C-alpha positions in Angstrom: 35.8 -9.4 26.3 35.0 -13.0 27.1 34.4 -15.2 24.1 32.1 -18.2 24.4 32.6 -21.1 22.0 29.2 -22.6 21.7 30.5 -25.6 19.8 33.0 -26.3 22.6 30.2 -26.0 25.1 28.1 -28.4 23.1 30.9 -31.0 23.0 31.5 -30.8 26.8 27.8 -31.0 27.7 25.9 -34.1 28.6 23.1 -35.7 26.6 20.3 -33.5 27.9 22.2 -30.3 27.3 23.2 -31.5 23.8 19.5 -32.1 23.1 18.7 -28.6 24.4 21.5 -27.0 22.3 20.3 -28.9 19.2 16.7 -27.9 19.8 17.6 -24.2 20.1 19.9 -24.3 17.1 17.2 -25.9 15.0 14.5 -23.5 16.3 16.7 -20.6 15.4 17.2 -21.8 11.8 13.5 -22.5 11.4 12.5 -19.0 12.7 14.9 -17.2 10.4 13.7 -19.3 7.4 10.1 -18.4 8.2 10.9 -14.7 8.7 12.7 -14.3 5.4 10.1 -16.5 3.6 7.2 -14.5 4.9 8.9 -11.2 4.1 9.3 -12.4 0.5 5.7 -13.5 0.3 4.3 -10.3 1.7 6.4 -8.2 -0.7 5.1 -10.4 -3.6 1.5 -10.1 -2.5 1.8 -6.3 -2.0 3.2 -6.1 -5.5 0.3 -8.1 -6.9 -2.2 -6.0 -5.0 -0.8 -2.7 -6.4 -0.9 -4.2 -9.9 -4.5 -5.2 -9.6 -5.6 -2.0 -7.9 -4.1 0.0 -10.8 -6.1 -2.1 -13.2 -9.3 -2.2 -11.1 -9.5 1.5 -10.4 -8.6 2.5 -13.9 -12.4 2.8 -14.8 -12.1 -0.3 -17.0 -15.2 -2.4 -17.3 -15.2 -5.3 -14.7 -16.2 -7.8 -17.5 -13.1 -6.8 -19.4 -10.9 -7.2 -16.3 -12.5 -10.6 -15.6 -11.6 -11.8 -19.1 -8.0 -10.9 -18.5 -8.0 -12.7 -15.2 -9.4 -15.9 -16.8 -6.3 -16.2 -18.9 -4.2 -15.9 -15.7 -6.4 -17.9 -13.3 -3.6 -20.3 -12.3 -1.4 -17.4 -11.1 -4.0 -15.3 -9.2 -3.5 -14.3 -5.6 -5.0 -11.9 -3.2 -7.4 -9.3 -4.8 -7.2 -11.0 -8.2 -8.2 -14.4 -6.8 -11.1 -12.9 -4.8 -12.2 -10.9 -7.9 -12.0 -13.9 -10.3 -13.9 -16.3 -8.0 -16.6 -13.7 -7.2 -17.1 -12.7 -10.9 -17.1 -16.4 -12.0 -19.9 -17.2 -9.5 -21.7 -14.0 -10.3 -22.0 -14.8 -14.0 -22.9 -18.4 -13.3 -25.8 -17.3 -11.0 -27.0 -14.7 -13.5 -27.5 -17.5 -16.0 -29.8 -19.2 -13.6 -31.8 -16.0 -13.5 -32.1 -15.7 -9.7 -33.1 -12.6 -7.8 -30.5 -9.9 -7.4 -30.4 -10.6 -3.7 -29.8 -14.4 -4.2 -27.1 -13.7 -6.8 -25.2 -11.3 -4.6 -25.5 -13.6 -1.5 -24.2 -16.5 -3.5 -21.3 -14.4 -4.9 -20.5 -13.1 -1.4 -20.4 -16.7 0.0 -17.8 -17.7 -2.7 -15.8 -14.6 -2.1 -15.8 -15.2 1.7 -14.5 -18.8 1.1 -11.7 -17.5 -1.1 -11.0 -14.6 1.3 -10.5 -17.0 4.2 -8.2 -19.2 2.0 -6.1 -16.1 1.1 -5.9 -15.1 4.7 -4.7 -18.6 5.6 -1.8 -18.1 3.1 -0.9 -14.9 4.9 -1.0 -16.5 8.3 0.8 -19.7 7.5 3.8 -20.4 9.7 3.4 -17.1 11.7 2.1 -19.0 14.7 5.2 -21.2 14.6 7.3 -18.0 15.3 5.0 -17.4 18.3 5.6 -20.9 19.6 9.3 -20.7 19.2 9.5 -17.3 21.0 7.4 -18.6 23.9 9.0 -22.1 24.3 12.7 -21.3 23.7 13.2 -19.4 27.0 11.8 -22.3 29.0 13.9 -24.8 27.2 17.0 -22.6 27.9 16.0 -22.3 31.5 15.7 -26.1 31.7 19.3 -26.4 30.5 20.4 -23.8 33.1 18.7 -25.6 35.9 20.1 -28.9 34.8 23.6 -27.4 34.6 23.3 -25.8 38.1 22.2 -29.1 39.5 25.3 -30.7 38.0 27.4 -28.0 39.6 26.0 -28.7 43.1 26.5 -32.4 42.5 30.2 -31.7 41.8 30.4 -29.5 45.0 28.9 -32.3 47.0 31.5 -34.8 45.7 34.5 -32.5 46.3 35.3 -31.1 49.8 37.9 -28.7 48.6 36.6 -26.4 46.0 36.9 -22.7 45.1 34.8 -20.3 43.1 37.4 -20.6 40.3 36.8 -24.3 40.0 33.0 -24.1 39.6 32.8 -20.8 37.8 33.3 -22.4 34.3 30.6 -24.9 35.0 28.2 -22.2 36.1 29.0 -20.2 33.0 28.3 -23.2 30.8 25.0 -23.8 32.5 23.9 -20.2 32.0 24.8 -20.4 28.3 21.6 -22.2 27.4 19.5 -19.4 28.8 21.6 -16.9 26.8 21.2 -18.9 23.7 17.5 -19.3 24.2 17.1 -15.5 24.3 19.1 -15.2 21.1 16.5 -17.6 19.6 13.4 -16.1 21.2 13.9 -12.4 20.7 14.1 -12.4 16.8 11.2 -14.9 16.7 9.1 -12.7 18.9 9.9 -9.6 16.9 9.2 -11.4 13.6 5.9 -12.8 15.0 4.7 -9.3 16.0 5.8 -7.6 12.8 4.4 -10.3 10.5 1.2 -10.5 12.4 0.6 -6.8 12.0 1.3 -7.0 8.3 -0.9 -10.0 7.9 -3.8 -8.3 9.7 -3.5 -5.2 7.5 -3.6 -7.1 4.3 -6.4 -9.3 5.6 -8.5 -6.2 6.3 -7.7 -4.9 2.8 -9.0 -8.2 1.4 -12.2 -7.8 3.4 -12.7 -4.2 2.3 -12.2 -5.1 -1.3 -14.6 -8.0 -1.0 -17.3 -5.7 0.4 -16.6 -3.1 -2.2 -16.8 -5.6 -5.1 -20.1 -7.0 -3.7 -21.5 -3.4 -3.7 -20.4 -2.8 -7.3 -21.9 -6.1 -8.5 -25.2 -5.4 -6.7 -25.4 -2.0 -8.4 -24.5 -3.6 -11.7 -27.3 -6.2 -11.5 -29.9 -3.6 -10.4 -29.0 -1.4 -13.3 -29.5 -4.3 -15.7 -32.9 -5.1 -14.2 -34.1 -1.5 -14.9 
């Protein structure tokens, strides 16, 4: 089996190829950092969601749940943050004695703002993975084309040459394409997987927001009767 020493290729390459190798190496590090970071964040968010769902669907009064969230307002995320912001606005609007419709509309507006902010947290850096997966192959191809051009330049300078003399240079030029694929494939897989997870959690946020709005609307109507 042929072993390729990437560091040796880097040392033998010219400035442009060194730049390409450096870019691909840096892109690979960034993509893996993002993948592991987002996996950690999603697991943390799912854990928080399960904890809040257990509390929310335990038939406890929402006023009691809200009081508990007030003491933890600096650490809220996901459902808890949407719930806290919505209830806070709901109680403040009730003090102003507006109509049930205006109170619910104001509450929904605040929850939508917080909802979008929570979705931004989910989607942060995922687009970077998409950019790395799409750009890396082209950068690798540029290195390959540049390397092949150098090979033809050497052929033009030397009348007597064999395939054995140019084979190493061709192999070196193709190495950038190979390296770019090693960078692009994990980034693409990570982008697809994380995008799906982000969309699923975002939809759950939206459903919870609508459900909470309905509960608050029923609550305020029952108080009017």
